[in-house]
GUMI-766007 format. One line per field, with one value per residue: x, y, z of N, C-alpha, C in turn. Coordinates in steps of 0.02 Angstrom, whole numbers, plus 50000, padded with zeros to 5 digits. Each point is the difference from the previous one (the first is absolute). Example, Ala and Ser with C-alpha at 12.3 -4.5 7.8 and 13.67 -1.06 7.14 Angstrom:
REM residues 2
n_east: 50660:49982;
n_north: 49716:50053;
n_up: 50390:49964;
ca_east: 49955:50042;
ca_north: 50059:50059;
ca_up: 50000:50003;
c_east: 50045:49961;
c_north: 50060:50055;
c_up: 50000:50037;
***
This chain:
REM residues 107
n_east: 50144:50030:50039:50038:49985:50010:50053:50015:49986:50031:50024:50060:50016:50043:49975:50033:50026:50055:50038:50001:50055:49976:49979:49983:50045:49946:49973:49945:50021:50021:49943:49970:50038:49992:49937:50001:50034:49963:49948:50029:50018:49940:49976:50041:49985:49937:50017:50036:50047:50026:50011:49941:49975:50038:49980:49937:50005:50031:49956:49951:50028:50006:49939:49976:50035:49978:49939:50006:50026:49955:49955:50027:49999:49941:49981:50029:49973:49946:50007:50017:49950:49963:50023:49992:49942:49987:50023:49965:49950:50011:50006:49948:49972:50022:49985:49943:49994:50019:49959:49955:50014:49999:49947:49982:50022:49979:49955;
n_north: 49343:49986:49953:50010:50062:49992:49960:50044:50044:49959:50005:50009:49948:49995:50046:50033:50020:49974:50053:49985:49963:49980:50043:50031:50048:50032:50040:49986:49937:50005:50031:49954:49952:50025:50007:49940:49975:50031:49982:49941:50002:50021:49956:49955:50021:50002:49943:49986:50026:50056:50010:49976:50035:50051:49986:49989:50056:50028:49973:50015:50059:50003:49975:50039:50049:49979:49991:50057:50028:49969:50016:50061:50000:49970:50042:50049:49974:49989:50062:50024:49964:50017:50061:49990:49971:50050:50042:49965:49997:50064:50011:49960:50029:50058:49982:49975:50053:50036:49962:50005:50065:50000:49961:50040:50052:49964:49983;
n_up: 47439:50057:49975:50055:49985:49935:50016:50046:49953:49960:50060:49978:50037:49952:50039:49954:50057:49976:49986:49935:50006:49942:50045:49945:50001:50021:49956:50033:50001:49938:49985:50038:49976:49939:50017:50030:49949:49955:50036:50005:49936:49986:50043:49975:49940:50021:50030:49947:50038:49979:50065:50017:49950:50019:50061:49982:49963:50052:50041:49958:49989:50065:50007:49952:50025:50059:49975:49967:50054:50037:49953:49992:50065:50002:49954:50034:50055:49965:49976:50060:50024:49948:50011:50065:49985:49957:50045:50045:49957:49986:50066:50013:49949:50023:50061:49976:49962:50053:50035:49951:49997:50065:49997:49949:50034:50051:49953;
ca_east: 50008:50052:49975:49982:49937:49948:49990:49965:49931:49966:49981:50053:50014:50071:50009:50067:49988:50060:50016:50055:50065:50031:49967:50043:49982:49960:50023:49984:50050:50063:49991:50000:50069:50037:49978:50030:50073:50009:49983:50054:50057:49982:50003:50071:50029:49975:50026:50072:50024:50055:50058:49990:50006:50072:50032:49982:50034:50070:50005:49989:50060:50054:49988:50012:50073:50030:49985:50039:50069:50006:49996:50061:50054:49996:50021:50072:50031:49996:50049:50067:50009:50010:50067:50049:49999:50033:50072:50025:50002:50055:50062:50008:50017:50069:50043:49998:50039:50070:50021:50006:50059:50058:50009:50022:50069:50043:50007;
ca_north: 49965:49948:49933:49969:50030:49971:49931:50002:50020:49944:49952:49956:50009:50016:50071:50027:50068:50043:50017:49961:50032:50021:50062:50052:50067:50039:50069:50035:49978:50034:50071:50006:49991:50060:50055:49992:50012:50071:50035:49988:50042:50071:50012:49999:50062:50057:49999:50015:50068:49998:49969:49928:49975:50000:49946:49937:49997:49986:49930:49961:50006:49963:49928:49983:50003:49942:49941:50004:49988:49929:49962:50006:49969:49928:49990:50009:49943:49943:50014:49990:49928:49969:50018:49962:49932:50001:50009:49937:49953:50020:49983:49927:49982:50021:49953:49936:50008:50005:49933:49959:50023:49978:49928:49985:50024:49953:49939;
ca_up: 50063:50002:49991:50063:50023:49957:50022:50064:49987:49968:50051:50022:50071:50011:49985:50012:50022:49991:49932:49972:50012:49938:49982:49971:50021:49953:49995:50062:50049:49984:50016:50072:50023:49979:50042:50066:49996:49987:50062:50047:49980:50012:50072:50018:49972:50037:50068:50002:49986:49952:50033:50002:49932:49985:50038:49967:49935:50014:50020:49940:49958:50034:49994:49929:49990:50033:49960:49938:50019:50016:49938:49961:50039:49986:49930:49998:50032:49953:49947:50027:50013:49934:49976:50039:49975:49934:50012:50027:49945:49956:50036:49997:49931:49988:50038:49965:49939:50018:50022:49940:49963:50038:49992:49932:49993:50035:49960;
c_east: 50056:49968:49977:49935:49942:49985:49961:49927:49961:49983:50054:50018:50073:50015:50070:49991:50061:50012:50055:50066:50033:49967:50049:49975:49959:50027:49986:50048:50066:49996:50001:50070:50041:49982:50032:50075:50014:49985:50055:50061:49986:50004:50073:50034:49979:50027:50073:50014:50059:50062:49993:50006:50074:50037:49985:50034:50074:50011:49991:50061:50059:49993:50012:50075:50035:49989:50039:50074:50012:49999:50065:50061:50000:50023:50076:50037:49999:50051:50070:50014:50011:50069:50054:50003:50035:50076:50031:50005:50057:50067:50013:50019:50073:50049:50003:50042:50074:50027:50009:50061:50064:50013:50022:50071:50049:50012:50052;
c_north: 49949:49931:49968:50028:49971:49929:49999:50018:49942:49945:49950:50014:50018:50072:50023:50074:50045:50013:49956:50038:50025:50064:50049:50068:50034:50071:50039:49980:50036:50074:50011:49995:50062:50059:49996:50014:50074:50042:49993:50042:50074:50017:50003:50064:50061:50004:50022:50074:49994:49969:49924:49969:49997:49944:49933:49992:49984:49928:49955:50000:49962:49925:49977:50001:49941:49937:49999:49986:49926:49957:50003:49972:49924:49984:50007:49941:49939:50009:49986:49926:49963:50016:49963:49927:49996:50007:49935:49947:50015:49983:49925:49977:50019:49953:49933:50003:50004:49932:49954:50020:49978:49926:49982:50024:49952:49938:50007;
c_up: 49995:49993:50065:50028:49960:50022:50065:49991:49970:50051:50019:50072:50013:49979:50019:50017:49992:49927:49974:50008:49936:49973:49970:50023:49946:49999:50064:50056:49989:50017:50075:50029:49983:50044:50069:49999:49989:50062:50052:49984:50012:50073:50024:49976:50041:50070:50003:49987:49952:50031:50002:49931:49980:50035:49967:49933:50010:50020:49939:49954:50031:49993:49928:49985:50031:49958:49935:50014:50015:49937:49961:50037:49989:49929:49993:50032:49954:49944:50024:50012:49934:49972:50037:49976:49933:50008:50026:49945:49952:50032:49997:49930:49985:50036:49965:49936:50015:50022:49941:49959:50036:49991:49930:49989:50034:49959:49948;
***
């Protein structure tokens, strides 16, 4: 028995009628959830014809391809931006060195 039920039976007036919120799933709870999910997938599979399955597979592949393309495009943009910064820094360094060489040759 739960502690709150035992306390209520002993005659305490502060009876708690709800379950504690820190409840962990038992094996029967997990089996029940698995049964419902499996049944849902089976029903979905049985309703779809081969054409509908092909359409859904095509949409899924298209969305995955879009996401992969977007990821690598962002990565490529970051690479190009870093390379432009590196080129600008190299250009500034070259200009500074040329200016220093010009000022020492004039002396």
